[in-house]
C-alpha positions in Angstrom: 20.6 45.9 -22.2 17.1 45.3 -21.0 15.0 48.2 -20.0 13.1 47.9 -16.8 10.0 50.0 -16.1 10.0 52.1 -12.9 7.3 50.7 -10.6 5.6 53.7 -8.9 2.4 52.0 -7.7 3.7 48.6 -6.5 2.2 46.7 -9.4 3.7 43.3 -10.2 3.3 41.8 -13.6 1.5 38.4 -13.6 3.8 35.4 -13.7 3.3 33.0 -16.6 1.3 29.9 -15.6 3.1 26.6 -16.2 0.8 23.6 -16.5 2.1 20.4 -15.1 0.7 17.0 -15.8 -0.8 15.2 -12.8 0.6 11.7 -12.3 -1.9 9.1 -11.0 -0.6 6.6 -8.5 -0.2 3.1 -9.8 -2.1 1.4 -6.9 -5.0 2.9 -5.1 -4.8 2.6 -1.3 -7.5 0.6 0.4 -9.9 2.9 2.3 -12.3 1.5 4.8 -15.8 2.8 5.4 -14.9 4.2 8.8 -12.0 6.3 7.2 -14.4 7.7 4.6 -17.0 8.6 7.3 -14.3 10.2 9.5 -13.1 12.3 6.5 -16.7 13.4 5.8 -17.2 14.4 9.5 -13.9 16.4 9.4 -15.1 18.2 6.3 -18.4 19.0 7.9 -16.8 20.3 11.0 -14.5 22.5 8.9 -17.5 23.9 7.0 -19.3 24.5 10.3 -22.5 22.9 9.2 -25.4 23.3 11.6 -28.8 21.7 11.9 -29.9 18.2 11.1 -27.8 15.6 9.4 -28.8 14.5 5.9 -30.2 11.0 5.5 -27.0 9.9 3.8 -24.9 11.1 6.8 -27.3 9.4 9.3 -27.1 6.2 7.3 -23.3 6.2 7.2 -23.0 6.9 10.9 -25.6 4.3 12.0 -23.1 1.6 12.3 -20.6 3.7 14.2 -21.8 3.4 17.8 -19.0 3.1 20.3 -20.6 1.5 23.3 -18.0 0.0 25.8 -18.1 -3.6 26.6 -20.0 -5.0 29.6 -17.0 -5.1 31.8 -16.4 -1.4 31.3 -20.0 -0.6 31.8 -20.0 -2.4 35.1 -17.4 -0.1 36.5 -19.9 2.7 37.0 -23.5 2.4 38.2 -24.8 5.5 36.2 -23.8 7.3 33.1 -24.7 10.8 32.1 -26.8 11.6 29.0 -23.9 13.4 27.4 -21.7 10.3 27.7 -24.4 8.0 26.3 -25.2 10.4 23.5 -21.5 10.5 22.5 -21.4 6.7 22.4 -24.4 6.6 20.0 -23.2 9.6 17.9 -26.6 11.4 18.5 -27.7 14.5 20.3 -28.9 14.3 23.9 -32.2 15.7 22.8 -32.8 12.6 20.7 -32.2 10.4 23.7 -34.7 12.5 25.7 -37.2 12.1 22.8 -36.7 8.4 22.7 -37.3 8.3 26.5 -40.7 10.0 26.0 -41.7 7.6 23.2 -40.5 4.2 24.5 -41.7 2.8 27.8 -38.7 0.5 28.3 -36.4 3.5 28.7 -36.6 4.7 32.4 -33.4 6.6 33.2 -33.1 7.8 36.8 -33.2 11.6 37.3 -31.4 13.4 40.1 -32.8 16.4 42.0 -31.5 18.7 39.4 -33.3 16.8 36.7 -30.3 15.3 34.9 -30.9 11.9 33.4 -28.6 9.0 34.6 -28.6 5.8 32.6 -28.0 2.3 34.0 -26.4 -0.5 32.1 -29.9 -1.9 31.2 -31.0 1.5 29.9 -28.0 1.6 27.6 -28.8 -1.9 26.3 -32.4 -0.9 25.7 -31.1 2.2 23.9 -28.9 0.0 21.8 -32.0 -2.0 20.8 -34.0 1.1 19.9 -31.0 2.6 18.0 -30.7 -0.7 16.0 -34.4 -0.8 15.1 -34.6 2.9 14.1 -31.3 3.5 12.4 -30.2 0.1 11.0 -33.6 -1.6 10.4 -35.3 1.7 9.4 -38.4 1.1 11.5 -40.7 4.0 12.3 -41.3 4.9 16.0 -44.6 3.1 16.1 -43.2 0.1 14.3 -40.3 -0.1 16.7 -42.7 0.1 19.7 -44.8 -2.8 18.3 -41.7 -4.8 17.5 -40.3 -4.3 21.0 -43.6 -5.2 22.5 -43.9 -8.5 20.6 -40.3 -9.7 19.9 -38.0 -8.3 22.5 -36.3 -11.6 23.3 -35.7 -12.4 19.6 -34.4 -9.0 18.9 -31.8 -9.2 21.7 -30.5 -12.5 20.4 -30.4 -11.1 16.8 -28.6 -8.0 17.9 -25.9 -10.0 19.8 -25.3 -12.1 16.7 -25.0 -9.0 14.5 -22.6 -7.4 17.0 -20.4 -10.6 17.0 -20.4 -10.7 13.2 -19.5 -7.0 13.0 -16.6 -7.5 15.4 -15.4 -10.4 13.3 -15.7 -8.3 10.1 -13.7 -5.5 11.8 -11.0 -7.9 12.8 -10.7 -9.4 9.3 -10.6 -5.9 7.7 -7.8 -5.0 10.2 -6.0 -8.2 9.4 -6.3 -7.6 5.7 -5.0 -4.0 6.1 -2.0 -5.3 8.1 -1.2 -7.9 5.4 -1.2 -5.3 2.7 1.2 -3.0 4.7 
């Protein structure tokens, strides 16, 4: 017969810890850069981090702009600053700063003072974003480059966008083949 102690204070005896061996999967799943960045953004949102992004976070998110194609952009004449900032994954304050620094950005303002961006403003923002975030130019260097080489830059950016689209298609095809 086992004697049990009368529990007057609600104390439970600790349960013994049983250690189990972790089994590693035989094949690691293929993870794309976008999936890693999305996971990091989710972790940051869970933490509730405030303030500026680190350089590593800015570098990882530089390629992830989601600008609609030209046909979609032609549907509306003007886009709000919040829409455009969301496409570029930046704060609206950064777009206002770029407007004050670069002469080629001239968004229209309504009576209330809200900035409204045309298709050509969005294309100019795309050029500025490319120079500052991807090519790592300073503000002054980007101004000089835009002043001297705007035509060459537009062509180079179109080629880069086409290659990135091709790369995304091939990565998607590879992921579908592995599934």
